[in-house]
Kinemage of the C-alpha trace (Angstrom):
@kinemage 1
@onewidth
@group {chain A} dominant
@subgroup {mainchain}
@vectorlist {calphas} color= white
{ca met a 1} P 107.447 34.613 13.810
{ca ala a 2} L 110.798 36.436 14.014
{ca thr a 3} L 113.064 36.135 11.016
{ca leu a 4} L 116.536 34.859 11.826
{ca ala a 5} L 119.390 37.081 10.751
{ca pro a 6} L 121.334 35.615 7.845
{ca lys a 7} L 124.462 33.752 8.927
{ca leu a 8} L 127.655 35.573 8.094
{ca ser a 9} L 130.086 33.891 5.764
{ca phe a 10} L 133.518 32.925 7.058
{ca lys a 11} L 135.021 35.802 5.063
{ca glu a 12} L 132.606 38.292 6.624
{ca gln a 13} L 133.309 36.937 10.113
{ca met a 14} L 137.041 37.338 9.543
{ca his a 15} L 136.487 40.859 8.256
{ca gln a 16} L 134.557 41.795 11.402
{ca ala a 17} L 137.103 40.139 13.689
{ca arg a 18} L 139.957 42.016 12.025
{ca glu a 19} L 138.047 45.291 12.279
{ca arg a 20} L 137.507 44.737 16.013
{ca ala a 21} L 141.229 44.047 16.396
{ca ile a 22} L 142.038 47.247 14.501
{ca leu a 23} L 139.726 49.319 16.709
{ca gln a 24} L 141.131 47.795 19.897
{ca thr a 25} L 144.687 48.453 18.750
{ca ala a 26} L 143.803 52.033 17.849
{ca cys a 27} L 142.240 52.554 21.289
{ca asp a 28} L 145.350 51.115 22.960
{ca leu a 29} L 147.671 53.324 20.919
{ca leu a 30} L 145.577 56.429 21.483
{ca gly a 31} L 145.664 55.662 25.187
{ca ala a 32} L 149.460 55.504 25.071
{ca lys a 33} L 150.134 58.438 22.753
{ca ser a 34} L 148.331 61.377 21.176
{ca phe a 35} L 146.399 61.261 17.911
{ca asp a 36} L 149.050 63.347 16.183
{ca ala a 37} L 151.849 60.985 17.317
{ca met a 38} L 150.062 57.787 16.297
{ca thr a 39} L 150.542 56.507 12.741
{ca met a 40} L 148.716 54.012 10.572
{ca asp a 41} L 151.962 52.035 10.496
{ca asp a 42} L 151.700 51.754 14.293
{ca val a 43} L 148.192 50.352 13.990
{ca ala a 44} L 149.003 47.930 11.183
{ca gly a 45} L 152.041 46.693 13.109
{ca gly a 46} L 150.014 46.286 16.288
{ca val a 47} L 147.381 44.204 14.527
{ca gly a 48} L 149.911 42.290 12.476
{ca ile a 49} L 148.519 43.179 9.058
{ca ala a 50} L 149.767 45.081 6.023
{ca lys a 51} L 148.936 48.770 5.915
{ca ala a 52} L 147.111 48.178 2.617
{ca ser a 53} L 144.788 45.785 4.461
{ca leu a 54} L 144.197 48.398 7.147
{ca tyr a 55} L 143.045 50.902 4.527
{ca lys a 56} L 140.413 48.419 3.331
{ca his a 57} L 138.684 48.990 6.680
{ca phe a 58} L 139.407 52.671 7.324
{ca gly a 59} L 140.301 55.191 4.659
{ca ser a 60} L 142.293 57.516 6.906
{ca lys a 61} L 143.772 57.881 10.353
{ca glu a 62} L 141.026 60.363 11.191
{ca glu a 63} L 138.293 57.900 10.195
{ca leu a 64} L 139.893 55.105 12.231
{ca cys a 65} L 140.406 57.221 15.342
{ca cys a 66} L 136.897 58.605 15.093
{ca ala a 67} L 135.580 55.015 15.090
{ca ala a 68} L 137.767 54.253 18.123
{ca met a 69} L 136.403 57.275 20.007
{ca val a 70} L 132.855 56.221 19.152
{ca glu a 71} L 133.614 52.720 20.437
{ca val a 72} L 134.711 54.134 23.809
{ca leu a 73} L 131.563 56.264 24.054
{ca his a 74} L 129.445 53.197 23.377
{ca leu a 75} L 131.290 51.350 26.142
{ca val a 76} L 130.714 54.053 28.738
{ca asn a 77} L 127.059 54.423 27.756
{ca asp a 78} L 126.679 50.650 28.023
{ca phe a 79} L 128.332 50.760 31.461
{ca ile a 80} L 125.837 53.382 32.605
{ca thr a 81} L 122.954 51.040 31.784
{ca thr a 82} L 124.372 48.517 34.293
{ca leu a 83} L 124.124 50.962 37.208
{ca glu a 84} L 121.233 50.497 39.613
{ca pro a 85} L 118.744 53.313 38.826
{ca thr a 86} L 117.933 53.848 42.523
{ca leu a 87} L 121.535 54.708 43.450
{ca pro a 88} L 122.109 58.314 44.587
{ca pro a 89} L 123.121 60.500 41.613
{ca val a 90} L 126.543 61.327 43.066
{ca thr a 91} L 127.227 57.605 43.531
{ca lys a 92} L 126.496 57.034 39.854
{ca leu a 93} L 128.728 59.951 38.879
{ca arg a 94} L 131.565 58.535 40.974
{ca ala a 95} L 131.032 55.116 39.367
{ca val a 96} L 131.394 56.596 35.875
{ca val a 97} L 134.549 58.507 36.826
{ca arg a 98} L 135.940 55.354 38.450
{ca trp a 99} L 135.208 53.388 35.260
{ca ser a 100} L 137.012 55.987 33.145
{ca leu a 101} L 140.020 56.034 35.502
{ca glu a 102} L 140.275 52.247 35.391
{ca arg a 103} L 140.154 52.299 31.595
{ca gln a 104} L 142.663 55.157 31.452
{ca met a 105} L 145.173 53.366 33.691
{ca ala a 106} L 144.784 50.259 31.553
{ca gly a 107} L 145.606 52.347 28.469
{ca glu a 108} L 142.145 51.836 26.964
{ca ile a 109} L 140.907 55.451 26.900
{ca pro a 110} L 142.001 57.500 23.867
{ca leu a 111} L 143.502 60.866 24.774
{ca leu a 112} L 141.269 63.718 23.631
{ca pro a 113} L 142.516 65.461 20.472
{ca ser a 114} L 143.877 68.998 20.682
{ca his a 115} L 141.716 71.876 19.480
{ca asn a 116} L 143.736 72.246 16.287
{ca ser a 117} L 143.807 68.533 15.522
{ca ser a 118} L 142.305 67.420 12.214
{ca leu a 119} L 140.493 64.702 14.170
{ca arg a 120} L 138.188 67.228 15.818
{ca ala a 121} L 136.582 68.206 12.527
{ca val a 122} L 135.929 64.547 11.702
{ca leu a 123} L 134.471 63.899 15.162
{ca met a 124} L 132.183 66.900 15.037
{ca ser a 125} L 130.752 65.768 11.687
{ca asn a 126} L 130.182 62.175 12.816
{ca gln a 127} L 126.543 61.673 13.809
{ca asp a 128} L 127.249 58.553 15.874
{ca tyr a 129} L 129.916 60.379 17.876
{ca ala a 130} L 127.772 63.495 18.341
{ca gly a 131} L 124.765 61.410 19.359
{ca ser a 132} L 126.776 59.352 21.844
{ca val a 133} L 128.300 62.474 23.411
{ca glu a 134} L 124.862 64.085 23.670
{ca arg a 135} L 123.405 60.963 25.290
{ca leu a 136} L 126.252 60.757 27.803
{ca ser a 137} L 126.153 64.482 28.581
{ca asp a 138} L 122.383 64.439 29.096
{ca thr a 139} L 122.644 61.519 31.518
{ca leu a 140} L 125.540 62.934 33.531
{ca gly a 141} L 124.040 66.419 33.423
{ca ala a 142} L 120.783 65.184 34.934
{ca trp a 143} L 122.662 63.430 37.747
{ca ile a 144} L 124.700 66.584 38.408
{ca val a 145} L 121.573 68.730 38.728
{ca glu a 146} L 119.993 66.150 41.069
{ca ala a 147} L 123.138 65.973 43.222
{ca gln a 148} L 123.237 69.780 43.424
{ca ala a 149} L 119.570 69.881 44.452
{ca glu a 150} L 120.405 67.402 47.223
{ca gly a 151} L 123.261 69.621 48.371
{ca val a 152} L 125.874 66.925 47.690
{ca leu a 153} L 127.555 68.948 44.929
{ca asp a 154} L 128.097 72.706 45.111
{ca pro a 155} L 124.864 74.235 43.733
{ca glu a 156} L 126.663 77.480 42.888
{ca leu a 157} L 128.777 75.784 40.254
{ca pro a 158} L 127.245 75.787 36.754
{ca pro a 159} L 126.362 72.169 35.864
{ca leu a 160} L 128.368 72.502 32.638
{ca val a 161} L 131.513 73.295 34.643
{ca val a 162} L 130.972 70.176 36.758
{ca leu a 163} L 130.328 68.070 33.643
{ca tyr a 164} L 133.517 69.212 31.916
{ca thr a 165} L 135.478 68.679 35.137
{ca leu a 166} L 134.289 65.064 35.263
{ca tyr a 167} L 135.102 64.589 31.580
{ca ala a 168} L 138.615 65.917 32.247
{ca arg a 169} L 139.328 63.117 34.708
{ca ala a 170} L 139.303 60.673 31.810
{ca cys a 171} L 142.200 62.388 30.065
{ca asp a 172} L 144.371 64.160 32.654
{ca thr a 173} L 147.810 62.907 33.623
{ca val a 174} L 147.456 62.706 37.419
{ca ala a 175} L 146.607 59.001 37.611
{ca gly a 176} L 149.348 58.056 35.171
{ca leu a 177} L 151.992 60.102 36.974
{ca leu a 178} L 151.045 58.609 40.328
{ca leu a 179} L 151.199 55.116 38.841
{ca glu a 180} L 154.652 55.799 37.367
{ca ser a 181} L 155.896 57.038 40.753
{ca gly a 182} L 155.482 53.531 42.154
{ca leu a 183} L 154.299 54.986 45.457
{ca tyr a 184} L 150.677 53.886 45.225
{ca gln a 185} L 148.656 50.903 44.088
{ca arg a 186} L 146.105 51.339 41.291
{ca glu a 187} L 143.092 51.192 43.621
{ca asp a 188} L 144.680 53.744 45.955
{ca ile a 189} L 145.280 56.088 43.023
{ca ile a 190} L 141.680 55.793 41.884
{ca glu a 191} L 140.412 56.582 45.385
{ca leu a 192} L 142.755 59.572 45.697
{ca val a 193} L 141.693 61.020 42.343
{ca leu a 194} L 138.011 60.465 43.169
{ca arg a 195} L 138.552 62.197 46.506
{ca thr a 196} L 140.177 65.270 44.983
{ca cys a 197} L 137.564 65.349 42.209
{ca phe a 198} L 134.478 65.136 44.394
{ca asp a 199} L 135.714 66.475 47.746
{ca gly a 200} L 138.274 69.059 46.648
{ca leu a 201} L 141.561 69.982 48.274
{ca arg a 202} L 140.285 72.071 51.169
{ca ser a 203} L 140.716 70.616 54.649
{ca arg a 204} L 137.420 69.405 56.090
């Protein structure tokens, strides 16, 4: 007979709820500004707590932002599990890019840190982050190879180049600039970015 998990105390439930709010606020702020521009004061103010309370959950900005990046990776990996396995590989790739564009335009995707950012060192040493990236890369990489074998994606392109190109769609500024222009609706922007990503710019 399965053992029921012990019920959390009210204090523990509040602690978890506040931590979720902190992570969500960090994701929102990282989606709106860079890691280097974001401050712990920004996060504390966004959650509505004292900065001292924030440090009870996360000891540094790097630790907090690393947790936020891990949270996003978990979300995209969870999204992938909802895709119908029998879908063509390129359809699944487009679905993942669409998901990331939707999250980006909603301000929910943290901008990737620069190469000289102190966050990178923390991310690279975090096993959860590294494992989530590896899992995502393996899944997308397999779909890329399958799509190339089917002739849907250019087989002369190294799969790693295709993978990094798809990753870049989650953090480039094209969608945001088009949204700010006021010339296109969100769905139109997503379709245009998907078209340029998967079909290129050359006239067909």
